[in-house]
N, C-alpha and C positions, 0 to 999 in steps of 0.2 A: 645651238646645243638641244633645241628640241629637233631641229634638220639631220643633227648626226647622230641625235638616237632612233628617228625612223630610220635610217640609211642604215643602220646597226639590225633593228630589226625585219628592215626585209632582205639583207643579204642573210639573215640566220633563216628565214622563210625560203627563201629562193636553195639553199643548201639542203631546206628540210625536204624541201617539197619536191622538187628536182632532182637533186642528187645522192639523195639517201632513205628516202621514204616510200618506196615504189612497192605498196603493199600488193600481197595475192602473188609476187610473180618468185617468190624463193621456189628453189625447186623441191618437190614432196610429191608424196604420196597420199594427199588428202582427199582427193576426186573419187580416187577407188576404195578407198579404208572407212568414210564415214558415209553411211547412206541416207540420212537426213538433212535435205538439200539445203536449209532454214541455217541447220548448226553447223552445215562443210562451207557456206559460205561466208559466215561469222570468224571461220577458222582459219580462212586462206585471208581474210583480211586483218586478222588478229597478228601476223608475224611478216617480216620485212625480210626483202633478200639482201638487205645490207644494213648493218647499224653503226653508225659512230660514235664511236668511243671517243670522244676528246677532252674526258675528263680524268682517264686514266693516263698516271705517269707509265708508262713505258716504250721505250724507243725501240721501233720495229727493225732496228739492223742489229737489234743486243740481242747474241745468239743465249746468252747464259740463263734468261727466266725461263719458267715453262708453266703449264697448265691453273697449278696452284698461286702461282704471282699474282696470275690476272684474275683469278678466282675471286681473292683478297683485296684486289681494287676494285673489284666490283662491289666486293661486301662494304668495304669501306664510304663510295662514294653510292649506296644502291640506290638514294633517293634519284641521283639524275641516271641509274640503270633502268631503273622503273617507267623515268619517263621519256626512255630511247624505247623503249617497249612500247610504252603507248598505254590506254585508258584500261582499268578495269584489272590491271594484272597485282596481285599481293606477295608479299616477301614471305615465304612459309620455312625456308634456310638454307645453307649452303652447305655441302657435306654431308647431306643428309641421309641418314644411317638408313640402309636395308639389311636383313640379318635372313636368307633363306638356307633351311638346311643345316643353321648355327654358325653359318657365314655369314662376314658384316661385305656389304657393299656401298659404295658411297656417293652419290648423285652428284653434281658438280652446285648446282644452283635447281629448288622448287620452289616453283611459283602457284598459287591458285587465278586460274582469269573467271571473275566473276559473270563477265556475256556468256562466256561457255560452257560456266559451271564444271571446269575439269583440272584437272594437274597439269601443269604444264614442267616438262623434266626438262634440264639445258644441259647441258655436255660442250665443253670449253677443249677446244683441240687449236696448239700454238700454232700450228701446221696446215697444211691441203688435205683436203677431207680424203678421207681414204675407206671403204665399206665396207670394212671391220668393225667400222664407227657403228655401223649402223646395228647390226648385232650385237652389242652391248648396249647400247640404247631401245633398244627392242625389247629387250631382255629388262630391264628398269621398267617399263614401263607396261610387263605383265604382272611383274611383281606389284609395283603402285596399285594396279587395278584392284588384286585378289586379298589384299594386306592394307592399303592405306585408304581406295576410292569408299566415299561413302557409297548407301544404296541408290540415294538420287541424284549422285553426279555421273556426270557423259564419259565416255573412254580417257586417259590421262593423253597427250598429246607431247610428240620430245623433238627439239632441235636438238643440232648440231651446229654449235656456234664454231667457225674454222676462221682461215686465213683465207683462203681460196677454195673454188672447189673446180671441178671439172663435168660439164652440163651432161655430157654419156656413160661417165663415171655414175654420176650420181644418178643418174636414169637408171643403168643399168643393178645398181646397185638396191633399188628399191622394189625390183620387182621381186613378185611373192611376199613381201613384206604384211605382214596384215595389221602392223598397228600403226597410228597416223603419228606419222616424221616429218620432220623436213628440214634441208640446209639453207643457213646463212652464212652469210662473211661480218668480218668487222674490220674498221680501221680506226685508227689511230690518229688522233690531232695532226702528227707528224709527217702522215702520209696524205694531207688535202694538197689538192694541185697549189703549184707556188701562188697563180694569183690570188687566191682564198688565202692563203696563210698571209701575205701579208697585210691584207685590209683589215682580216680581225685582229681586234685590239687585244692587248695581256690583261690580265686582272686586274691591274692595277688601273688602268686606262677603264675599265669597264667599271669599276665602281667609280670612276670621275664623272662618267657618262652621266648614270644611275642618281647620283649624289644633289 
């Protein structure tokens, strides 16, 4: 039993460290938009280039779902999502409302990072990255900095969490953007490589291992 638990933990470690936790490698403009070197380093290593959302119950091949479905699934599993993000993230809310010139705008997910001392806005996209996503996120960050950020806090950071991205498209989209932002992708459990899918136990077996 102990050996099986150890093997499971080892597999989980390799999945996390080798495949899904490459911190600091996400496409971003943090290098050019955060002047403080220490804060810039912390910001780069606070986000991953890819997140494994294996607790989200959505089939990747299902064309019926939209971003709000993913939003709701993440909120239901908010503890797991925060663990995916990493330490020092605190959840503020989903569909966070901003009012600008009497018009309502909604940020998909809003967090606060204690180490960075800043708000982190995450926009969810079900498909590939599009350049126009950054314009909307840039607007949200400007509004957060003016209307929500406290005087002692650093400038807000934004992350586009999408299904896929093309490096050149992201790089061109980031040019001349003044707000610190990055683009990450996600995978569901159904998209794990076949060899890992077969090795990982289901929920009931996992309960038996740990009982």
